[in-house]
N, C-alpha and C positions, 0 to 999 in steps of 0.2 A: 600391197600383199593383204591386206584381209582377216590376218589371223591373228594383227597386234589386240584387239580388243577385245579379245575373247581370251588372251590370258590376262589380263588385266586382274589383280587385286585386290580388295578395298578400294578401286580407281588409284593407286600409285606404282604398289609391287608388280613385277612379272614373273610368270613362273614357266616353269617347261612340265608338264604330262602326258600320263600313259594311259593309254584307253584300252580293253581287249573290246572288240567288236567280232572276236569268234575266239573258239579255242577256250575259252575261261570256265572253266569245272567239265568240259568236256574236251577228247581229243580232234577232234575235227575244226574245220573251217577257221582255221590261221588265220586273224588281221590283226596286229599289233599297230595303234596309230600313237607317234609322236606327234605331240605339237607344242609347238614354240611360237615365239611371236614371231618370227619371221618365215615360218617353212611347216606345211604339217605334213609328217611325212608317214607311209603305212608299211610296213614290216610286213611282207607274205599278204597273200588275199585269196583265200583257200572256199574251197564247197564246204557245207557243213552235209553232213554224211551219217547213216543210222536210223535211228528210229524217229516215225513221219514228223513228230513234233519239231526234231531239231531240220530235217531236210527242207521245213515248210518255212523255216528261216534264210535258203535260198533266196525267195519272194517277197521275202520283206525288205521296205528301204532300210541301208542305213544311217547312224544317227548323225553322219554327214555327208552333204553333198559329195558326191563322184568329182565334180569339179574345181570342190574347196584341197583336195589335197594333190599336193605340189610332184610329189615323186614315190613310188613305188621301190621297195628292197623285194627282190624274192629271194628266199635262202636256198633251195631246191623246187625240182618240178611234180613232188606229188600232188598230185590232185588237192586232197586238203590243205594245201599251200599256194598252189597257184588257181583251181579251176572256176574262181571266182572272175579272174580279170576280163573276159571280154562282158561278165553284167557290167563290171564298175566302168568298162569305156562308154558301155552303152549309157549308164548313169551317170555323164557329163566326163569322165574322167579325160585329160589328155597330156599328161605330165609323160619321164618318160618311166621307164621299168627297168630294172639296173638288174643284173645274173649273170654268173658265169657262160663259158662256152658251151658245155654240155649240156648246164640247165636250159641254156637259149633253144637248146635243138630237142632237149627230152619235153619240156612246158608246149614247144609246138606240137611234137606228135601226141600228147595227151590232151590237151582243149581241142586240137582235131576231133582226136577220138570219142571224146567228151559228148562231143556236140553231135558228133553221127549218132552217137546211142542214145541221144536224147528226141534226136529226129527219129530216132527208128521207133523208141519205146512208145513216143506220143502217136505215132504212125500206126503202132500195132494195137495201143489201148484205142483209139475211136475205133480200128475194125472190129476190136472183138468186145468193145464196150466194158473193159474193165476199170477203168478210171473214174469218177465222180465229177470230175471237168469234163464241159461239151464244150467247145471241142479243147482234145488235150493239148495242149502245147510245149515245145522244150522251152528252158529257161534263159538258151539262148543256141543260134544256128553257125553251123558251119562258116557262113558270113562273116558273122559277128564275130568268129578267131579273128578269120584273114584282117577287117579292122584291126583290133586288139593288137597284134605283130606287129603291127607297125612302131608303138611304143616301144618295142622292147631292146636295150642295149646293153650288150655282153659288155663285161669288164674283166681283167684281171686281180688274180688272186692279191695278198702280201703289197696289195698298192694302195694309195689313201687317192681316195675320190673327193672331190669337195662340190657341196652343192651349194655351199652360201660361202659367206666371210667366216661364218658361227660353225659351221656345219657339215663335215666330212665323213666318209665311209669307207670301212676296210673287211675285205674277205679271207676268212679262214677256212681250211679245210674242215667240215667235221665229222667225214668217213661215213655216213648215211646210205648215202647214192652217189652214182657221177656225178661233179658237182655241183653236189652240197656243202653248204658254206654256213660257218657261224660268220655274224657280222658286228665288226665294230665300229659304234656312232660317236664320234667325238662332236660333242655337242655343249656349246661356249664354256667349252674349259673341263668339261664333266664326259667321263668315259661309260659306254651304256651298252653292253653286249646283248646281244640273241641271239640265242644257243641255238636256235632252227631245230633240225632233230638230230642230236648226237647221237654217232655212231657206235657202234661195240670196237672194242680194241680184238684184233687178232680176224678181220674179218676173213671172207673168203678172196675177196681179190680188191679190197678198197685199202688205205692208209689209216691209219691210228687218228681217230680226231684231236684236233690242237684249236687254240685259241690264242687271242691277244693274251701279253703277259698280265694286264692292269684293267681291271674296270672297279666303278665306282656301282653302278647298278649292273645287275644280269636281269633279264628276262628271260626265264628255264624252260625247256619243256620237261613233263612229269609222266610221260604214258607210263615208266614201270617204274617207279617210283616207290611200289608198294614190293614188288617182285625181285627176287632174283632168277636169275637164267640156271638151269639145271647144269649140271657140269658134265657133261655129255658128249661124246662126239659128235657132231653132227654126219659124219662120212658110217662112220658105222649103224648109228640111228635108220639111217634113210636107208642103207645096205639090208637093214632088220626090216625092217617095214616093206620094202619090193622082195624080197625073198619068200617073206612068211606069204604076202598077198598071191604071190606065184603056185604055193604050192595049193593054194585054193582055187587055181585058175581063174583070179580075178585082175578086174584093171585099178589100178594107182591111179588114182583124180589128184592134182594138185591142183587146187586152186591159188594164183599166184601174183604179187605186183607185178605188172608189166617192165618197170621200171624198178634195178635192182635186186630183188630176191628171186626171177626168173633166169638170170644170169647167174646169178650163186648157186642156184639149182642144176642148173645146166653144167657150171664148172666142175661139183660133186658127183654126178653122174658119171660125166668123163672119167674122173678121176674112178670111180667106181668100176666103169668097164676094163678101163684102162690098166688096174690092179686082178680083175678078175672075181671082185666080189661080188656083181651083179651076172646075169648072162650078157655077154657081149653083145649078142645079137638081140637082144629086146627092142623091141621100135621103142622109140620113143617122140612124142607130136608137141611140137609146140603152136596152140595155135593159137593164135595172137599176133597180127600184124603189126599192133606197137611193140610187141615184147621184140619180135623180130630186125624193127626198125629201131629202137633205143638199143640191142644189143651190136650196132654198130656204129654206134656214138661210141663203144667200148673200143672200136679198133680205130675210129678220128681221132679222141682225145688217149692216147695209148698213158702217158702221163699222170694219170688220174686211176690207174689200176697196178697192182703190184704184183701180177703176171705177164710175161711176153708177150709180143704183137702176137709171134708165132702160136705158143699154146691157145691163146686166146682164137686163133682161126679153128684150130684144132677142135677147141671143143664144143664147137657150131657143127664140126664135119657131120657128127652119128647123129643129129638133130634131123626130122622132117618138119618144117615148117609149111602149113595152111595158109593160108591166104583169103580163101572162101567160103560162105556158107556150106557149099555144098561138099565142100571137102569134112568141116564138122560134121555132115551125115554119112560121109563114107568111114571116117574114123570110127565113130562110134559104132558102125556095123562091120565091123571087120571084125573077125573070128582070131581068138587069141588075145593072152595077156599084152599088155601094155600101157605105159605111164605116157598118162595124156597131164602137160602146162596147159592151164589157160586161165587168162585174167576176167575176172578181177580177183585180187587176195581177200576180201574179205564179203565176195558172194552178191556182191549189191547188185549188180550186172554184167553184161557183155556175154560172150560165149559158153563161161564156163557153167552157169545155169542150163545152157540144153544137156550137158553133157551129167550133168549133176539130176535132170528128170530122169537122164537115163539111168545113171546108176548108184541113185541115192537107194534106192529099196530093193538093191541086190547083198544078200550078206557075204558073197564071196569078192564084193567090192572092198577100197579102201579109201576114204576122203584123206588127205593130210594135209592138216592146218599148218601151215610154217610161219606164217606172220602173225602181228596184232591185229585181233578184232573187235570193234568198237561195239558199245552195245546197242542193241536192233538189229544187228547185220546177220544173215542168214548163218555166215562163219562164226558166231558168239551163237548163233540156236546150237549149232553142230556141237558147239564144246560145252553148253548148259547140257547135253545130250536130252535137247526136244526130242519127241516120241513122231513129228513131223512136221515141215516145214513148208513154208508157202513162195511157190513160183509161177507169175505170170496167171493168177489169179486162181492156181487150183494146189491143192494141197497132195504130199507125197510123204507115205511113210520111211522113217529111217532107218534103215535095218542095215545099211552096210556100215561097214568100220569105220570108226572115225580117230584118226589118232592127232596128235599133236609132237612137234621137234619144236621144244622153244631155244635150241642151238642154232637154230636158224631166223633167227629175230634182227633188223635193223634197228631197233635203240637198244639203250645202252642198260642195264638195270639198273636198281637203286645203288649198288657196288659203283658201280662204271660212272652214272650221275656225281656220286659223292665224290670219286678221284678224278672227276674233270672240275666239279669248281677248284680243287684243292690245289690245282694247278696255275690257279693265278699268285703269281708273287706277291701282289697284296690284297688283303681280303678287301672283299667287295663289302659296300656298307649294306646292301639291301640287295636281294632277291624275291624276283618275283615270279611266282608258278603257273605257268597255263599249259597247256596243251596236255590234257589227265582228267584221268573221271575222278570226282570228290575222294572215295580211297585212299588211292593212289598219291594225291595230292599233298592228303595231309598228313599221310605216313612221311614221304619226302620231307614235308614243312619241319617235322618234329624232328628228324635226323638229321636236317640240315642246323636247325638250334642247336640240338645237342651234342655232335660232333664235332661242328666246326662255329657254334658261335654269332652264327649269321643269322640276322633278322630274315622271316622269311613269311612274303605275303600270298594268299589265294586271290587270284584278279577276278574278279565279277564280272560277268557281263554287260558292257557298254560303262561302268563304273570307271571316273574317270579316277586317276591316282598324281595326285601332284610329287613329284619328283625331287625340282629345287626351284629357289628363285632364283633367278639372276638382274647382273646389273643392266638400269639401265642403261647406260649411257653403250653395252656391248648389244641390248636390243633393237636398234634403231634400226630403219629396215634396210638391208644390203641388197644390192646387186645380184642376184645369181650367179654363180660362175658357172660360165659357159665350155670349161676345158674340155669338156667330154663330150664328143661327136656322137651326132644323134645316126642310128644305122640304121636303114633302111632294109 
């Protein structure tokens, strides 16, 4: 195995370590390494997004070789959790990547789209000369994604899968997006729960988050660790934004995550039109081929959503889906008010930027923010009320109305996170906070300590945390368990 000597303490003791290679004191780049004497497991493998210093980390080598990682467990398909997988494979990883069925389908869509955008952005940068690198190149290509997909292994929820004689895992739905899960890792008799991203209770389309009944250690997201979601009705809030903009004869641009938020908003728009809360003839465009494909996943996996298959089909009936760039131009030039949903949700790339160029400087229009915006993203700049925004090397004045509907977030707030922790039948010995900005993490750390009496630690980038020592006899290198079949 090769990992045995790395886990020796003082020459004779053996230990299990936790190490965050991403999403440590930030919300992107989730990569959490569990290092044991016989097996090295990576939970999530995401891209850094946001400010330049974070994005540049995607190009830096990890502190561990890809070939030294035995397996990856993927909690869900968002880019900040799965987007680094092709790069990991390029760097020597040859193990299996375990995930649920919906996550497998959605991750393929997201990775193909990410590679395509990287290739297109590099081509544009080389053509127009706005990159500092000559030539500009993508982090990975569509061909790299094709190679990475060979290592994907879909598994079921609520079933225990063995990796070695001393290591196994089990998924539980997290309610964040279809297929999203928390994962329980049984490790030398200790129970370690990785939360993934924790969804909200009473979601528009998804069941409430659940998890294993017991945990010794919890590695927990903290995105909204210092916030409470507003107690607003998202349906009414969306109707108000739409109707107010229509009075000004403007357009409503909704940057949305192609997986999760887009489908939630489409369902709300469907209900608002059905109830005549907004004009039934108002054109609605979904300009994201990936979001359109992701929507089909809802129909393929009806057990992962709370509405009927019939209603799911109906909610897409009034939506015009655009597939190509020329269609984007036609939508922009179409007269009359309209709703446009386009990715990406944090305005970091994709077709939404073309709409933003045309709509951001017109005071009649509304840009509606519905999800978390990481520091350094254009979405965060809009919420911060910046006066201008930079897109593809040019600056645009922000004259459009910028609104936010907090009630459409895919993440649990501080209250929801605390309730999630309370649901464990036995109090975890230690909580490790990841996937959050420093202020949010510090607020949640104190809350966990004061309300639940649990020790909580904020993980630092690349810093190893000793979880526990193990018995030498348990730690003898064991044969890997091959009960899980390889899926091509």
